[in-house]
C-alpha positions, 0 to 999 in steps of 0.5 A: 244265660237264664239263671234262677231257682226252685221256689215254693208252690204256694204263695206267689212263685213269680213274686218270689222269683222277681225278688231274687232277680231270677230269669227262670223258676222251678216249682212243683204242681203237687205235694212232691211226696204225694200221689195227689192229682194237680189242681189249678194254680190260683195264679196260673194266668199270672205265672203264664204271662210272666217273662220269667220262664217256668219249669215244673219238677215232678213228684219224687215218688214217681218211678217210671222204670219200676217192674212193679205194676203198682208203682209203674202204672200210677207213675205213668199216669202222674207224669201225664197229669203233671205234664198237663198241669205244667202246660197250664202254667206255660212251663217249658218242661217237666223234670222227672227222675230216672228211677230205678229197678231192684236188680241188675237183671231188671235194668233192661226192663227198666229201660224198656219201661221208659220207652213204653212211657213215651210210645204209649203217650204218643198214641194219645197225642203225646205229653203236654210239655217235654219230659226232661229226664234227670240224672240221679245220685244214688242206687246201684240199679238206677237208670240215670246215675252212671253215664253208661246207663244213661247211654243205654237209656238214651238209645231207647228214648232219645228219638222219642222226644226225651230231654235231659236235666244235668244235676251237678250234685247228683253227678258228683255224688253219683261218681261222675267227675264234673270236669268237662261234664257238659261235653261228656253228657252231650256226647251221650244225649246230644242235648242238655235242656236244663241244669240243676246247679247244686253243690253237695254236702257229701263227698264224691261218689257218696251216693247221697242226694243232699244239696249244699249252697255253692260256698258251703259244699264239697264241690269246688265252686269254680267247677260249677261256674265252668259248667255254667259257662259251657252249657247253653241251657237255663240254670236252676239252683236247688240249694238251701233257701237261706243261701240261694240269693247269695248263690245267684249273686255269685253266679252273676258275678262269675258267669255274667 
């Protein structure tokens, strides 16, 4: 099992990962709150050559599902550009949130917009790295909060090369039980490519995306350990930085 954490993009991501004893790291290639185009990372050669695996998280404002052209079109472009930047770092994928629409009536269109993302990029030769869709915590019209919605989304994109990221905080806050969650997800998607292993600052079904360290959150740490044991995928901690080393040590002790 390969376990690691999200790290800062500036400075030396690999050096930080080495200090943590991480097997895998996650980073951004742009300011996550911006529409900036990725720039070459000054340590790209070192990152690509490192034995530490790398995955890239896309910027937060991307919403591929949106019915608003002014948001959807730049989102599609940003996914392609950030996937190319991820490939230049040797990353195994680009994590993209499922996004949302405004009403129940738009849900089918949102799913169709995800399908179009993959089909239109396929006409250009495909994405530079796999696109890994992450479940999300909140929103009544989210593409990937509730598992029945993820099922409908996967009917549209599952055969188009989409991968899946399971975030434990998002699932908990989104109202999905963590017991046997790996089997439940795989029954829908057939795969889990990455786990974001996070506890939650908030209660079950709160809809709030606020991560907590494993010892401080509202999720029983043993439930999180069981997710690690059940899944055959890399584990990334996105927990608060001041406790991430302790979180890694806890997983090493209880998972192996």
